[in-house]
C-alpha positions in Angstrom: 49.1 55.0 4.3 51.7 56.0 1.8 51.4 53.1 -0.5 48.0 52.2 -2.0 47.1 48.5 -2.2 45.1 47.0 -5.0 43.5 44.5 -2.7 43.1 44.3 1.0 42.9 41.0 2.9 43.5 39.6 6.3 45.6 36.6 7.3 45.3 34.8 10.6 47.6 32.1 11.8 44.9 30.5 14.0 46.4 30.4 17.5 45.6 26.7 18.1 47.4 23.5 17.8 46.3 19.9 17.5 47.1 17.7 20.4 49.7 15.0 19.7 47.3 12.3 20.8 44.3 11.8 18.5 41.1 13.0 20.2 38.1 10.8 20.9 35.9 13.7 20.0 36.4 17.4 19.0 33.9 20.0 20.0 33.6 23.8 20.2 33.4 25.7 23.5 30.8 28.5 24.0 33.5 31.1 23.5 34.6 29.6 20.2 37.7 27.7 21.1 38.4 24.2 19.8 38.3 21.5 22.5 39.6 18.0 22.1 38.3 15.1 24.2 41.3 13.1 25.0 41.5 9.6 26.7 42.3 10.4 30.3 45.3 8.1 30.2 46.7 9.6 27.0 46.4 13.3 27.8 49.1 15.6 26.3 50.5 16.5 29.6 51.9 13.0 30.0 54.1 13.6 26.9 56.1 16.3 28.7 59.9 15.5 28.8 59.9 15.7 32.6 57.5 12.8 32.7 59.6 10.3 30.7 60.4 7.0 32.4 57.8 7.5 35.0 54.6 5.5 35.8 51.4 7.5 36.3 49.3 6.5 39.3 45.6 7.4 39.4 45.8 8.1 43.2 48.5 9.8 45.1 50.8 7.6 47.2 52.0 10.6 49.1 50.4 14.1 49.5 52.3 16.8 51.4 50.5 18.5 54.2 49.6 21.9 52.7 49.3 23.4 56.2 53.0 22.5 57.0 54.9 25.8 57.2 57.8 24.2 55.3 55.7 24.1 52.1 54.7 27.3 50.3 52.0 27.6 47.7 53.2 29.6 44.6 50.2 29.6 42.1 46.8 28.1 41.5 45.4 25.4 39.2 43.1 22.4 39.4 45.5 19.5 38.9 49.2 19.1 39.2 51.8 16.5 38.5 55.1 16.1 40.4 57.9 13.6 40.7 59.0 11.8 43.9 62.6 11.9 42.8 62.8 15.7 42.5 62.1 17.0 46.0 64.7 16.7 48.7 62.1 14.7 50.7 58.9 15.2 52.6 58.7 17.4 55.6 60.3 15.9 58.7 58.3 13.1 60.3 56.6 12.0 57.1 57.4 8.9 55.2 57.5 8.6 51.4 55.4 5.7 50.3 56.7 4.8 46.9 59.6 3.5 44.9 62.1 5.5 42.8 60.9 6.4 39.4 57.2 6.4 40.1 55.2 9.5 39.3 52.3 10.7 41.5 49.2 12.4 40.1 48.4 14.6 43.0 45.0 16.2 43.4 45.9 19.4 45.0 43.1 21.9 46.1 44.9 25.0 45.0 48.6 24.5 44.1 50.5 24.2 40.8 53.9 24.9 42.3 55.2 23.8 45.7 58.3 25.1 47.3 60.2 23.2 50.0 63.0 25.4 51.3 64.8 26.8 48.2 63.6 23.9 46.0 60.6 24.2 43.6 58.6 21.1 42.5 57.4 21.7 38.9 53.8 21.0 38.3 52.1 20.7 34.9 48.6 22.1 34.5 45.9 19.8 33.0 42.9 21.8 31.9 39.8 19.7 32.4 37.0 22.3 32.6 34.5 22.9 29.8 31.6 25.4 29.8 28.4 23.6 28.9 25.2 25.0 27.5 21.9 23.3 26.7 22.1 21.4 23.5 25.9 21.4 23.3 28.0 18.3 23.1 30.2 17.5 26.1 33.2 15.2 26.4 32.2 11.6 27.1 33.2 9.7 30.3 36.8 8.5 30.4 38.1 11.5 28.6 39.3 15.0 29.6 38.7 18.2 27.7 41.9 19.9 26.4 41.4 23.4 25.1 43.8 24.2 22.2 46.0 27.1 23.2 48.5 29.2 21.3 52.1 28.0 21.6 51.3 24.7 23.3 52.0 21.2 22.0 52.4 18.0 23.9 56.1 18.8 24.5 55.7 22.6 25.1 52.9 23.2 27.5 52.6 26.8 28.6 55.0 28.2 26.0 53.7 31.3 24.2 53.6 31.6 20.5 56.4 34.0 19.4 54.8 35.4 16.2 51.5 36.5 17.6 49.1 36.9 20.6 46.6 34.3 21.7 44.3 36.3 23.9 41.0 37.1 22.2 42.0 35.2 19.0 38.5 33.8 18.6 37.1 37.2 17.9 39.5 38.0 15.1 37.4 36.1 12.6 34.8 38.9 12.9 37.2 41.3 11.4 36.4 39.9 8.0 32.8 41.0 8.4 33.7 44.4 9.9 36.0 45.2 7.0 34.2 43.3 4.3 37.4 41.6 3.1 38.3 38.0 2.9 40.2 36.4 5.9 42.6 33.5 5.4 43.4 31.5 8.5 45.4 28.4 9.3 45.8 26.3 12.5 49.4 26.5 13.6 51.1 23.1 13.5 54.6 24.1 14.3 56.3 25.7 17.2 59.1 28.1 17.7 62.0 25.8 16.8 64.4 28.3 15.2 64.9 30.7 18.1 67.9 32.7 16.9 67.2 36.3 15.9 67.8 35.9 12.2 65.4 33.3 10.8 66.4 30.4 8.5 63.8 28.0 7.0 63.3 25.3 9.7 61.0 22.3 9.5 58.0 22.4 11.8 58.6 26.0 12.8 55.6 28.2 13.3 57.0 30.5 10.6 56.4 27.8 8.0 52.7 27.8 8.9 52.7 31.5 8.0 54.5 30.7 4.8 51.9 28.1 3.8 49.1 30.6 4.7 50.5 33.4 2.6 51.4 31.0 -0.3 47.7 30.2 -0.5 46.7 33.8 -0.3 49.1 34.6 -3.2 47.7 31.6 -5.2 44.1 32.7 -4.8 44.8 36.4 -5.2 47.7 36.8 -7.6 47.5 40.6 -7.6 48.7 40.6 -4.0 52.2 42.2 -3.8 52.8 43.2 -0.2 52.2 42.2 3.4 51.6 44.8 6.1 52.5 44.1 9.7 52.4 46.2 12.9 56.0 45.7 14.1 57.2 48.7 16.1 60.4 47.4 17.8 60.5 43.6 17.6 63.3 42.5 15.3 62.4 38.9 16.0 58.9 39.2 14.5 59.9 41.6 11.7 62.7 39.4 10.5 60.4 36.4 10.2 57.8 38.3 8.3 60.5 39.6 6.0 61.9 36.1 5.5 58.5 34.9 4.3 58.0 37.9 2.1 61.5 37.4 0.5 60.7 33.7 -0.3 57.3 34.6 -1.8 58.4 37.6 -3.7 56.3 40.0 -1.6 57.1 43.4 -0.1 57.0 43.7 3.7 55.3 46.9 4.9 56.0 48.0 8.4 55.0 51.6 8.6 55.0 51.6 12.4 58.7 50.4 12.6 60.9 52.6 14.9 58.2 55.1 15.3 58.2 57.0 18.6 55.8 55.1 20.8 54.3 58.0 22.6 53.5 59.8 19.4 52.2 56.5 17.9 49.8 55.9 20.8 48.4 59.4 20.6 48.0 59.1 16.8 46.1 55.8 17.2 43.7 57.3 19.7 43.3 60.5 17.5 42.4 58.3 14.5 39.6 56.6 16.3 41.2 53.2 17.0 39.3 51.6 19.9 41.5 48.9 21.3 41.0 47.4 24.8 43.6 45.7 27.0 43.1 42.0 27.1 46.4 41.0 28.8 48.6 42.9 31.3 52.0 41.7 32.6 53.9 44.6 34.0 54.5 46.7 37.0 51.8 49.3 37.5 49.2 47.4 35.5 46.4 45.8 37.6 44.3 43.1 35.9 41.3 44.0 38.1 41.5 47.7 37.2 42.9 47.9 33.6 41.7 44.8 31.7 38.9 45.9 29.3 39.9 49.5 29.3 40.6 51.2 26.0 43.8 53.0 25.0 42.2 56.5 25.3 41.3 55.7 28.9 44.7 54.2 29.6 46.9 56.9 27.9 47.6 59.0 31.0 48.4 56.0 33.1 50.7 54.5 30.4 52.6 57.7 30.1 53.0 57.8 33.8 54.4 54.3 33.9 56.8 55.2 31.1 58.1 58.1 33.3 58.3 56.0 36.4 59.7 52.7 35.1 60.6 53.2 31.5 57.7 51.1 30.3 56.8 50.9 26.6 53.6 52.9 26.1 52.7 50.7 23.1 53.4 47.5 25.0 56.4 46.5 22.9 58.1 45.0 25.9 55.2 42.7 26.5 53.6 45.0 29.1 50.2 44.5 27.6 48.2 43.1 24.7 45.2 44.7 23.1 42.1 43.7 21.0 40.8 46.2 18.5 37.0 46.6 18.6 36.7 49.5 16.2 38.9 51.5 13.8 38.6 53.4 10.5 39.1 50.2 8.5 36.0 48.7 10.1 33.6 50.2 7.4 30.7 47.8 7.9 30.5 47.2 11.6 32.2 47.5 15.0 32.6 44.8 17.6 30.7 45.1 20.9 31.9 43.0 23.8 28.8 41.9 25.8 30.4 39.7 28.4 33.9 38.6 29.3 35.8 37.0 32.2 39.0 38.0 33.7 41.5 35.3 34.8 44.5 35.9 37.0 47.5 33.9 35.7 50.0 35.1 38.2 49.0 37.0 41.4 52.5 38.6 41.7 52.4 41.5 44.0 54.6 43.6 41.8 53.6 42.7 38.3 50.5 40.5 38.2 49.6 38.8 35.0 46.0 38.6 34.0 44.0 38.1 30.8 40.5 39.0 29.6 38.6 36.3 27.7 35.7 37.5 25.6 32.6 35.2 26.1 29.8 36.9 24.3 30.0 39.7 21.7 28.1 41.0 18.7 28.6 43.2 15.6 27.0 46.6 15.4 26.2 48.0 12.0 27.8 51.1 10.5 26.6 53.4 7.8 23.7 52.2 5.7 23.7 48.5 6.7 20.0 47.5 7.0 20.0 45.7 10.3 21.5 46.3 13.7 23.5 43.1 13.5 25.8 42.0 10.7 25.7 38.3 9.8 28.8 36.5 8.5 28.8 36.4 4.8 29.6 33.0 3.3 32.9 32.8 1.5 34.6 35.6 3.5 36.7 33.2 5.7 39.1 30.7 4.1 40.6 27.8 6.0 44.1 27.0 4.7 45.4 23.4 5.0 48.6 21.8 3.6 52.1 21.0 4.7 55.1 23.3 4.8 57.9 23.4 2.3 60.6 20.8 2.0 63.8 22.4 3.2 66.1 20.1 1.1 64.3 20.9 -2.1 64.2 24.6 -1.3 68.0 24.6 -0.7 68.6 22.8 -3.9 66.6 25.4 -5.8 68.7 28.2 -4.3 71.8 26.8 -5.9 70.4 26.3 -9.4 71.1 28.6 -12.2 74.6 29.8 -11.5 76.7 29.3 -14.7 80.4 28.5 -14.5 81.9 30.9 -17.0 85.2 31.6 -15.3 87.1 28.9 -17.2 86.4 30.6 -20.5 87.5 34.0 -19.4 90.1 33.4 -16.7 92.7 35.2 -18.8 90.6 38.4 -18.4 90.3 38.1 -14.6 92.4 40.4 -12.4 92.7 40.4 -8.6 94.0 42.4 -5.7 94.1 41.7 -2.0 95.2 43.6 1.0 97.7 41.9 3.4 95.8 42.1 6.7 95.1 38.6 7.9 91.8 38.9 9.8 90.1 41.7 7.9 91.0 42.2 4.2 89.7 43.3 0.8 89.5 41.2 -2.4 88.9 43.0 -5.7 88.0 41.3 -8.9 87.7 42.9 -12.4 88.0 42.0 -16.0 90.2 43.3 -18.8 88.1 44.2 -21.8 89.0 43.4 -25.4 87.0 43.4 -28.7 87.4 39.6 -29.0 86.3 38.7 -25.4 83.7 41.4 -24.7 80.5 40.1 -23.3 77.4 41.5 -21.6 77.0 42.8 -18.1 75.3 39.6 -16.9 78.1 37.4 -18.1 80.8 39.7 -16.8 79.2 39.9 -13.3 78.8 36.1 -13.2 82.5 35.7 -14.0 83.6 38.3 -11.4 81.3 36.9 -8.6 82.3 33.3 -9.4 86.0 34.2 -9.2 85.4 36.2 -6.0 83.6 33.2 -4.5 86.5 31.0 -5.4 89.0 33.4 -3.8 87.0 33.5 -0.6 87.1 29.7 -0.5 90.8 29.8 -1.1 91.3 31.9 2.0 89.1 29.8 4.2 86.1 32.0 4.2 82.8 32.4 2.3 80.0 34.9 1.6 78.9 34.8 5.3 82.3 36.4 6.2 81.8 39.4 3.9 81.1 42.7 5.6 80.7 45.0 2.6 80.4 44.8 -1.2 81.2 47.6 -3.7 79.4 46.7 -6.8 80.6 48.7 -9.8 78.8 48.4 -13.2 79.3 50.0 -16.6 75.6 50.9 -17.2 73.1 51.8 -14.5 70.2 51.1 -17.0 71.1 47.4 -16.5 70.8 47.6 -12.7 67.9 45.1 -12.7 70.1 42.6 -14.6 73.0 43.1 -12.2 70.8 42.7 -9.2 69.2 39.5 -10.5 72.7 38.1 -11.0 73.9 39.3 -7.6 71.1 37.8 -5.6 71.8 34.3 -7.1 75.3 34.4 -5.5 74.7 36.3 -2.2 71.7 34.9 -0.4 70.4 35.1 3.1 70.8 31.3 3.4 74.5 31.6 2.6 74.9 34.4 5.2 73.4 33.2 8.5 75.1 36.0 10.4 73.6 38.6 8.2 74.0 39.7 4.6 76.7 42.3 3.7 76.0 46.0 3.2 76.4 47.2 -0.4 77.0 50.2 -2.5 76.2 50.1 -6.3 77.7 52.7 -8.6 78.1 53.2 -12.3 81.7 53.8 -13.3 83.4 54.5 -16.6 84.7 50.9 -16.7 84.8 50.4 -20.4 86.5 53.7 -21.1 89.2 52.6 -18.7 89.7 49.3 -20.5 87.8 47.1 -18.1 84.9 44.7 -18.4 81.3 45.7 -17.5 81.4 44.6 -13.9 83.8 45.1 -11.0 83.4 43.8 -7.4 85.3 44.6 -4.2 84.5 42.7 -1.0 85.6 43.5 2.6 86.0 40.3 4.5 86.5 39.2 8.1 87.6 35.8 9.1 85.4 35.7 12.2 81.6 35.9 12.8 81.5 38.8 15.2 79.8 41.2 12.8 76.4 42.8 13.7 74.1 43.4 10.7 71.1 45.7 10.5 68.9 44.4 7.7 65.4 45.9 7.5 63.5 44.7 4.4 60.1 46.2 5.4 59.0 49.5 4.0 58.5 51.9 6.9 58.9 55.6 7.8 62.2 54.8 9.6 64.7 54.5 6.8 64.8 53.1 3.3 64.2 49.4 3.2 66.8 46.9 1.7 64.6 44.4 -0.1 67.1 41.7 -0.9 70.3 40.2 0.3 72.0 43.5 1.2 71.8 45.3 4.6 71.6 48.9 5.8 74.8 48.6 7.9 77.4 46.2 9.2 79.3 46.7 12.4 82.6 45.0 12.9 85.4 45.7 15.3 84.1 49.1 16.1 83.7 50.2 12.5 80.2 50.8 11.1 80.1 50.3 7.4 76.9 51.8 6.1 75.3 51.0 2.7 75.2 53.8 0.2 72.3 56.1 1.1 70.1 57.7 -1.5 67.7 60.6 -1.0 64.7 58.2 -0.7 61.6 59.0 1.2 61.3 55.9 3.4 57.5 55.2 3.3 57.2 55.8 -0.5 60.7 54.7 -1.5 60.7 57.6 -4.0 63.5 60.1 -4.6 63.1 63.6 -3.4 62.1 65.7 -6.4 63.5 69.0 -5.3 67.0 68.4 -6.6 70.5 67.4 -5.4 70.4 69.4 -2.1 67.1 67.9 -1.1 68.4 64.4 -2.0 71.5 65.0 0.2 69.4 66.2 3.2 67.2 63.1 2.9 70.2 60.8 2.5 71.7 62.3 5.6 68.5 61.9 7.5 68.3 58.3 6.5 71.9 57.8 7.5 71.2 59.3 10.9 68.3 56.9 11.5 70.5 54.0 10.8 73.3 55.3 13.0 70.8 55.7 15.9 70.0 52.0 15.6 73.7 51.5 16.7 73.4 54.2 19.4 75.6 56.7 17.6 75.3 59.7 15.2 76.8 60.7 11.9 77.3 64.1 13.4 79.8 62.9 16.1 80.9 59.3 15.1 81.6 59.6 11.4 85.2 59.0 10.3 84.7 59.3 6.6 82.0 60.4 4.2 82.3 59.3 0.6 79.8 61.2 -1.5 79.1 60.1 -5.0 77.8 62.8 -7.3 76.0 62.0 -10.5 77.4 63.7 -13.7 73.8 64.7 -14.3 73.8 67.1 -11.3 73.9 70.7 -12.3 77.2 72.4 -11.4 75.4 75.1 -9.5 73.7 72.5 -7.3 76.8 70.4 -6.9 78.7 73.5 -5.6 76.2 73.8 -2.7 76.4 70.2 -1.5 79.4 70.5 0.8 78.2 73.6 2.5 74.8 72.0 3.0 76.4 68.8 4.3 78.4 70.7 6.9 75.3 72.7 8.0 73.4 69.5 8.5 76.1 68.0 10.7 76.5 71.2 12.7 72.7 71.3 13.4 72.8 67.7 14.5 75.8 68.3 16.8 74.1 71.2 18.5 70.9 69.2 19.2 72.9 66.2 20.6 75.5 68.0 22.6 78.0 65.2 22.4 81.4 65.7 24.1 83.6 63.6 21.9 83.1 64.5 18.3 85.2 63.1 15.4 86.1 65.6 12.6 85.2 63.5 9.5 87.1 63.3 6.2 85.0 64.2 3.1 85.7 62.6 -0.3 83.5 63.6 -3.2 83.5 61.4 -6.3 82.0 62.3 -9.7 80.4 59.3 -11.5 78.3 58.8 -14.6 75.1 57.6 -12.8 73.6 56.2 -9.6 70.7 53.8 -8.8 67.2 55.2 -9.5 68.9 58.0 -11.4 69.7 59.7 -8.1 71.9 62.8 -8.1 73.7 62.0 -4.8 74.7 58.9 -2.8 76.3 59.1 0.6 78.4 56.3 2.0 79.3 57.0 5.7 81.9 55.1 7.8 81.5 55.5 11.5 83.4 54.5 14.7 81.4 52.8 17.4 83.5 52.8 20.5 84.5 49.5 22.0 86.9 48.4 24.8 90.5 48.7 23.8 93.0 46.0 24.4 95.9 47.4 22.4 99.0 48.8 24.1 100.1 51.9 22.2 103.4 52.1 24.0 104.3 48.6 23.0 103.4 49.4 19.5 105.5 52.5 19.5 108.6 50.5 20.7 108.1 48.1 17.9 107.7 50.5 15.0 109.8 53.6 15.8 109.6 56.7 13.7 111.2 55.4 10.5 113.7 56.9 8.0 112.1 58.1 4.7 115.1 60.0 3.2 115.7 57.2 0.7 112.6 58.2 -1.3 114.4 61.4 -2.2 111.6 63.7 -1.0 112.3 66.6 1.4 109.4 67.3 3.8 107.5 70.3 2.6 104.3 72.0 4.0 102.3 71.4 0.8 102.8 67.6 1.2 100.5 67.6 4.2 98.0 69.9 2.3 97.5 66.9 0.0 96.6 64.6 2.9 93.6 64.2 5.2 94.3 61.8 8.1 92.2 60.7 11.0 93.4 58.4 13.8 90.8 57.0 16.2 91.8 55.7 19.6 95.0 54.2 18.1 92.9 51.6 16.4 91.8 53.1 13.1 93.8 55.2 10.7 92.1 56.7 7.6 94.0 58.6 4.9 92.7 60.3 1.8 95.5 61.6 -0.4 94.6 64.0 -3.2 96.8 64.6 -6.3 95.6 67.5 -8.5 97.1 68.6 -11.8 98.9 71.3 -9.8 100.5 68.8 -7.5 101.4 66.7 -10.4 103.3 69.6 -11.9 105.2 70.2 -8.7 106.4 66.6 -8.7 107.3 66.6 -12.4 111.0 66.5 -13.5 112.3 67.0 -17.0 112.4 63.6 -18.8 111.9 62.1 -22.2 109.6 59.4 -20.6 105.9 60.2 -21.2 105.0 58.1 -18.2 107.5 59.8 -15.9 104.9 62.2 -14.3 102.7 59.3 -13.3 105.7 57.3 -12.0 106.6 60.3 -9.9 103.1 60.6 -8.6 102.9 56.9 -7.7 106.2 57.0 -5.8 105.0 60.2 -4.0 101.7 58.6 -3.0 103.4 55.4 -1.7 106.0 57.5 0.2 103.5 59.8 1.9 101.1 57.0 2.8 104.0 54.9 4.2 105.3 57.9 6.2 101.9 58.7 7.6 101.2 55.1 8.7 104.5 54.8 10.4 104.2 58.2 12.2 100.8 57.1 13.5 102.1 53.7 14.7 100.4 51.7 11.9 101.9 49.4 9.3 100.9 48.1 5.9 99.8 44.8 7.5 97.0 46.8 9.2 95.6 47.8 5.8 92.0 46.6 5.1 91.5 48.5 1.9 93.4 50.8 -0.5 91.4 52.3 -3.4 93.2 54.4 -5.9 90.6 56.5 -7.7 91.9 57.8 -11.0 90.3 60.2 -13.4 89.6 58.9 -16.9 90.9 62.3 -18.2 94.4 60.9 -17.7 93.9 58.8 -20.8 95.8 55.8 -19.3 94.5 52.3 -19.1 94.0 50.4 -15.8 96.5 47.8 -17.0 99.3 50.4 -17.5 98.5 52.4 -14.3 98.5 49.2 -12.3 102.1 48.4 -13.5 103.2 51.9 -12.5 101.8 51.6 -8.9 103.0 48.0 -8.6 106.5 49.2 -9.4 106.3 51.9 -6.7 105.2 49.3 -4.1 108.0 47.0 -5.2 110.5 49.7 -4.2 108.8 50.1 -0.9 108.8 46.3 -0.4 112.5 46.1 -1.1 113.2 48.8 1.5 111.0 47.1 4.1 112.6 43.7 3.4 109.5 42.1 2.0 107.1 43.1 4.8 104.7 44.9 2.5 103.9 42.1 0.1 104.1 39.4 2.9 104.1 36.7 0.2 101.1 38.1 -1.7 101.1 37.6 -5.5 98.4 40.1 -6.1 98.7 43.9 -5.6 97.4 45.3 -2.4 95.5 48.2 -4.1 92.5 48.4 -6.3 92.3 50.9 -9.2 88.9 52.6 -9.6 88.2 54.7 -12.7 86.1 57.9 -12.0 85.2 61.1 -13.7 86.6 63.2 -11.0 87.2 63.5 -7.2 88.0 66.0 -4.5 87.7 67.1 -0.9 84.8 69.4 -1.8 81.8 69.1 -4.1 82.9 72.4 -5.7 86.3 71.1 -6.7 86.4 67.6 -8.3 89.7 68.0 -10.2 91.8 65.4 -8.6 93.5 63.1 -11.1 94.6 60.6 -8.4 92.9 60.0 -5.0 94.2 57.4 -2.6 91.7 56.1 0.0 93.5 54.1 2.6 91.8 52.4 5.6 93.8 50.7 8.3 92.6 48.8 11.3 94.7 47.4 14.2 93.1 44.3 15.8 
C-alpha cells in the first residue's frame, strides 16, 4: 500500500435492522444472528404498503388448487400472503368466498409466487424458523421469530442493502481478533432513501449510519486521517464513502479503483488472499458447485465466464460475493469454516441465486500464539449507538462564514461576459490601487461573491457552472485560496456535480489587478456529466474537495488542469518537467477513458502551463515529448477519426505543488447532430471584410490555428508575436497605435474565420486574450483598446456583437509569455476563442 497509516482499524455497519414493531423478546440464533420474537398479529410483514386497508384472516377463505394447470409455482417459501382483489379470479369452476378488501393468509406448501396466465400474485415471505440448541432460549407461544436481515425494514422486505453485503456478516466480527485491531460496528437503522448516483445528506438513509459510525471512530481515535474501501467499479458506493469522508475531513483511499479486474484477481490470489464464494447470482455460476470454493480454485472458471459472457471476474456486476478467511493482514489467526449450509434463493435455470450461510467456525492461530484457538480479547469490538446528523443544522453550518465585502470594494470590480445565451463565460477581477489593496483572501471573497451575484442575475447558480479558472497572485497562498473557494462552491450547492477547475498563479499585481481573478463557464441547463473521484487510487489523481476531474457538456469534455502527480502517492514526479508532462498526460488519458475517448484522438485543444522555474533546456523538449506521447497512443488504439489538436503553451510564475507543468485538455465526445449546416450557410453567407482595410495575405493564416469539429465547435488560437506587430505597425505619433492596430487585426481575423466556418459571435462561449506583461501596459488600458476594436465591429454588424451586453465579451489574462510551442513563448498577444453551436 503506497500510503502508510498510523493506525489501522475496522468499521462494520452491522447488516441488521430493528423491526418496526417492538419485539416481545430478542434472542440470538446459533449462527450469531439477532432474532426478534414478534407478536404474531403484529409481524413486520403486515406493515408492507401492499397490505394497507386489508384485514388479516388467520385461516384462508380460498386456497387455489395447486394441481390446476392454470396455476404455476414460481419459487419456494413457508408462508405467503396474497390479496383477493389482485388476481383476475380463481380458475374456472371455483368460487371466491370473501368480500372485497379482505386479505387472506394462505398456508401454501411450497409457493411464494403464483402465476395465473400472465398475472403474478405477489407473496411476502414471513420467516418463522429458528434453530434451537439445548439451553438456548426460544420464542414464546403467540410470537413468531423474525431474523434481522440486511436491507430489510417493515416497509422494505427483501430489499438488499446498497452499501454492503449481508451474506456471512456474522463472521466479520472475528476479523478484529485475526488482525488484532479494534472493530467498530453499528446496527443499520436507515435504508437506501437517496437513490440517485450522487449522494446528498438524507435523513434516515443508511449512509448516515456510516457517518455516525465513522464519527465515533474519529472521536475515539483522533489520529485517524483516512478511510480505505475496496471499490473497483461502483460509483454508487464510492461516491457515498467520499461524501462521508468529505464531511468528516477524512481522505478516501480506493487503491483498487479502475484496476483491471483480471490482473486484480490474479494479484489477490498471488498475495495469499483466501476468499470463498458465499453468494452466486450469474450465468455460469452454480450454487451447488461453486459456493464455498476459493478464488484460486475459481479463477479459471471466472476467466472463462468473462470470455463467454463478459462477466466481471471480480464480481463487480453482482455476479458473486466473497468472504475472506485469510490474508496477509490476518497476523494472529485465520478463520476456519467448520460447517455451513447452502440455500437456494432462486432456482432459475439460467442464473440461479444461492447463498452460503456459515454455521460453525473457529479461529486457527498463526505465528507464536500459544494455543490452537484464539479467544476474543475484551475491548476489541465497539458497539456504536446514537442518531444521525440533523440535516437542517448541517445545511445552516454550510452557509456560515461568508463575509459580504463586495459593497466596500464594488468600484474595484470588473466584469466580462460572452454573448451566447445557453453557454457563456463570466469573468470577474479587481483593479488594484495602493489605497484599496487587500489580501488574497479578501480579494477572492469579493470576486466569488460578485460572481455568485452575476450568476443569480442571469437565472443560474453554482450548480450550472461547468468549469472554473482560478487565478491567484501568489501560489504560496494556495491553501488560503482553497479554504475560501470551498466555502462558496460546495457539493450541496452543486447537486449535478461540482465544476472542474484549473488553478494558476499569474502576474496579476504587475498588470494592475487585485490578487484574485475568476472565470466561470456556465450552462443554463442541467445536462452536464461530471466525473468527481475524491478517493486516492492508482487510477488518476484524486480531487479531494468541490472540484472534479472532468465535466462533459454538449459534446465538449472540459478536463481539470492535470499535474504530473503519481496517483497512489499524490506526489509529483521528481525527474523533472518531461517526467511530469508524461505523468500528466497519462493521468489525462485515464480520465478520458472514463468517457470512452482518448486524448490521442479526441483532443481539440491542449493548453499547457509551464512554470517559470522550468529550465529552458527542459522546456524546449516538452512539445516534442508531447507529440511523441500522442503518436504512441494513437498507434496503440488504431482509431480511424483522429482530431489534430491545437497546442497553446503559456508561461506562468508558478503552479500548484510547485509543479513545472500543468496540462489542460479540451476534448470532443461525439454526440448525435441536429444542426443543419446548409441552413446555417444560407443564413450567414461568406461576408465582406474589406472595410477593415486589410488585404488577405498568406502570413495572416500563419498566425492562426483553427479547428472545426462536425460543424458544432470552432476553436481558434491567434498568435501575435513582436514580428507580426511590426508588420502591422504604421508610422504615427500615437504610442498606443501599434496596440490599436493589433487589436483591430485580431478582431478582424477572428471575425473573418468565424464567418467563413459558418459561426457567429453569438456562438462564443469564451474569449481569452492572453497578453505578455512585457508590453508594460495595464489591463485597464488594454481593455479600452480592445473594446474600441469590438465597437467598430459592432457598428459594422448593426449591434449583433454586443447584443445588448454592457460588459465586454472578452477577458484579459496577464501572462509571462505564450506560444504554439514550448520552445517559443514570445507571443505578446494570444487570443483563445471557443465557439459552440447548440
